[in-house]
C-alpha positions, 0 to 999 in steps of 0.5 A, spaced: 499 499 499 503 507 496 503 512 503 504 517 500 498 522 497 503 525 493 503 519 488 497 517 489 494 523 487 499 522 480 496 516 478 489 517 479 490 524 474 494 520 469 489 513 469 483 519 469 487 523 462 490 516 459 482 512 460 479 520 457 483 519 451 482 513 451 476 514 450 475 519 446 473 524 450 478 530 449 483 532 445 490 531 447 489 531 454 495 524 455 500 528 452 500 533 457 499 529 464 505 525 460 509 530 459 509 534 467 512 527 471 517 526 466 524 526 471 519 526 478 519 519 480 524 515 484 526 509 486 526 507 492 530 501 495 
């Protein structure tokens, strides 16, 4: 279970953007959230 509220919120935004794009509900919503998250993820052992 992930205890980081920021990470959970990020995953939620990315999931919704992907689904809206996949279902054709909005134009070009998927690239913007993906580009805004580049370089944000850190790996932890």
